[in-house]
C-alpha positions in Angstrom: -10.3 12.5 -35.2 -12.7 11.1 -32.8 -15.9 13.1 -32.1 -18.3 13.2 -29.0 -21.8 14.6 -28.6 -22.3 17.8 -26.9 -24.3 17.3 -23.6 -26.3 20.6 -24.2 -27.3 20.5 -28.0 -26.3 16.9 -28.7 -24.4 17.9 -31.9 -21.2 16.1 -32.8 -18.1 17.9 -31.6 -14.4 17.1 -31.9 -13.0 15.3 -28.7 -10.3 18.0 -28.2 -12.7 21.1 -28.5 -12.9 22.9 -25.1 -16.3 24.4 -26.0 -19.1 23.3 -28.3 -18.8 25.3 -31.7 -22.6 25.0 -32.1 -24.0 26.2 -28.8 -21.0 27.5 -26.9 -21.5 25.3 -23.8 -18.2 24.2 -22.1 -17.4 20.5 -22.5 -16.2 18.7 -19.4 -13.6 16.1 -19.8 -13.6 12.9 -17.7 -10.3 12.1 -16.2 -8.8 8.8 -17.0 -8.6 6.4 -14.0 -4.9 6.1 -14.4 -4.2 9.7 -14.1 -6.3 9.8 -11.0 -4.6 6.9 -9.5 -1.2 8.3 -10.1 -2.1 11.6 -8.5 -3.6 9.8 -5.4 -0.4 7.7 -5.0 1.8 10.8 -5.3 -0.4 12.7 -2.8 -0.4 9.8 -0.2 3.4 9.2 -0.7 4.1 13.0 0.1 1.7 12.9 3.0 3.4 9.8 4.5 6.9 11.2 4.0 5.8 14.6 5.7 4.4 12.5 8.7 7.6 10.6 8.8 9.7 13.7 8.9 7.7 15.3 11.5 7.6 12.2 13.7 11.5 11.9 13.6 11.9 15.6 14.4 9.6 15.4 17.5 10.4 11.9 18.7 14.0 13.1 19.6 12.6 16.2 21.4 10.0 14.0 23.2 12.7 11.6 24.3 14.8 14.4 25.8 11.6 15.8 27.5 10.8 12.5 28.9 14.4 11.9 30.1 14.4 15.3 31.8 11.1 14.9 33.5 11.4 11.2 34.6 14.3 12.1 37.0 13.6 13.0 40.6 13.5 16.6 41.5 16.6 16.4 43.6 18.5 15.2 40.7 17.2 17.9 38.4 18.4 20.4 40.9 21.8 19.0 41.3 22.1 19.0 37.3 20.8 22.5 37.2 23.5 23.7 39.6 26.4 21.9 37.6 25.0 22.7 34.1 27.2 25.2 32.4 24.7 25.8 29.5 22.2 27.7 31.9 22.5 31.5 32.3 24.2 32.4 35.5 21.3 34.1 37.0 19.1 31.0 36.3 21.8 28.9 37.7 22.0 30.9 41.0 18.2 30.7 41.2 18.2 26.8 40.8 21.1 26.4 43.3 19.5 28.8 45.8 16.3 26.7 45.6 18.4 23.5 45.9 20.2 24.8 49.1 16.7 25.7 50.6 15.4 22.2 49.8 18.7 20.7 51.3 16.8 17.7 52.8 15.7 16.7 49.4 19.1 16.8 47.9 20.6 14.4 50.5 18.2 11.6 49.3 
C-alpha cells in the first residue's frame, strides 16, 4: 500500500484515505490527466452533437422562411388566396386585401 504525506501535518497517510487520521484534514486527490482528457472529449462531443441537431432543426425552418419572404408580395397574396391550410377568416382577409391591391396582382 502506497502512502502520501498529509499537506497539513506532514505525517504519512495511506493514499486511499479520504481524511488524515492524525489531524483530520481532508486530503485532496489530484485527478489523472487521462480521466480529465476523457471527460473533455465527451463534453465537447456532446456539445458538438447538440449544436448539429439544433442547426439541422432550424436550417429547414429558415429555408422555408427565406423561401416565403423572397417572393414578391403579389405572389404571396395569390398563394394566400389559394392556400387551403389557412383558416377561412384569414383567407378571406388575405383575398380581400389582394383584391384591394388588384393593380399589384396583375404584375
